[in-house]
N, C-alpha and C positions, 0 to 999 in steps of 0.2 A: 366433226366430230362424231357430237350426237347423233346426227343424222346418217353415218354411216353404221353406226351401231345400229341402232335401228333397222336399218335394210338388212344389214348381217341376221341378227333376232330373225327377220317378219319370214324370208326364205323360206318356203314351203320344203317339206322335207318330205321325200317321196319314199314309197311304201315297197318293204320288202314284199315279195312273194313270198307265202307260207311254204316251210320247208317239205318236200315231200318225205313220206314214211316208207311210200315201197321201194324196198333195195335189194340192190342181187349178193345174197352172200355167198360166201364159198365154203363149204362143208368138212368135214375132214377126210373124205376119198377123194376130195379136189373140185368135187361139181359143185359148180354155181346154179342157187336154188333161187328161186323170186318167195322174199318175206317181207311180211304187210309189219309195219311196227303202229302200236295203240294206246293211248292215254286215258283213262278214266281219271278223276275224282270227288270226291263226296268228301263234305267237312276235312278232317285232317288226313284222311285214305286218300293213298297214290296207289294205281293199280296201272302196271306195263303188262299187251301184252303182241306175243308176238304168234302171229299166225303164217303157214306153211302148209303147202301139200303134206300130206300124210294118211293116217286111219283114221281119223278121229279122234284122236287122244286129248284130254281136255287134263292139264294140270295146273295144280295152285300151287304156288311156292316149293315146286319142285316134287307132288304128294299127286294122285291121282282127284280126282273130282270125287267116282266112287268112293273114296279114301276115309274122305270127312264123317263125320257122321251126326251130324246136325243136317236129317233130309227137308225140313222148310227152309232152310239158306241154300241147300242143295238145287229146291225148285224155285229158287227166285232169280238164281244164276242162268239155268235152264229155261227162263222164260224166254227168252228170244232165240233160242232154238227151234220155237214151234213155228215161229214167223220168218226163221230164214231153211227149213225143212231138209232136204236131204243132202242138200250140199256140205253141212255141218261135218259127218260122214269121210267127208275127202282131204279132213283139213285138220293137222295139228297146232292145237294153240297153247303156248304154254306164259301163263300169268305168274307176275309176283307182281305181290301189296305188299305194302304197309302201310304204320300208321296208324289211327283213330280209331273207332272201334269196329265191332262186329258186323253192326249192320252198316257202315260209310264203307267199310269194305267189300259187304258185299255189292250194292247198289256200285259202286267202284268199280269192280271187274265187269258186271251186268255191261255197265259201259264200252268199257276196253274192247271186249268181245264184240259187242254189236257192233260198233263202231270199225275194229279192223274187221272183220269179216264183209263186213260193208264194201270197205275199199279194196279186200284184196280182189274179191269179186266183181268190182264196176260194175258195181247196179245200183243204178238210183233209185229204181224200182223199190229196190230194198230197204234200201234208205227210208221214203218216203213210205212205204208200209211199216215199219218200223215206230217213228215219230208216229203214226197215228193212233200207232197200239198205247206206247209210252214214250211221252217226249223226253222221258229222262232216259232211254236208250241215245240217242241221239246229244243233246245238247246238256251240259254242265250244269250243275245246279251253283249259281255260285255265291252264295250264300253262305258266310263265313261267322264265327261267334266271334260277340263283338268283344271287346277287352275291355276286364274290372277296370274301375276308375276311383281313384280317390275318394271319401267321404264318404262311402257307402260300401256294401257286403259283397256286389254284383256292379253289373251292367251298369243298372238303371236303376235298380234298390237304395236305400241310402239311408242311414243309418237313424232309429228311433228317435225323436228329442224327445228330453224328460225336464218339466220346467219346474219341479219340484223336490 
């Protein structure tokens, strides 16, 4: 009986293929359009981007990218556009982002846009160029905040000892 249980536990589980992110979506007018869904994460921030054929509009949380007042953050978000080139003018990108702080959200948006456009265009050279320029465009940062433990103020710091 024990041998059968061990044999059933040691069976290899087949890995599932990753879900395809390219979908055909029906618009209000009944046309089917090709859209690419992508995701970017940084710390607690999660950005979801939808890339489709359009007029070059980039919206973040239903606001045009140019309507945001911090030019530095807009510049960070637009960095992958320099590598992508003129193809960005023929695509509409809608991004929804939530969680985390401002810089975490910006870095999540950058990754979602870069990967979404590269997958939409099905261009491996573009993915390679993005990775050479800045690895964070293509690869997510796996680091997360370490949780606080007891006997201390923070994750690693301990309360100070006093003997007198």
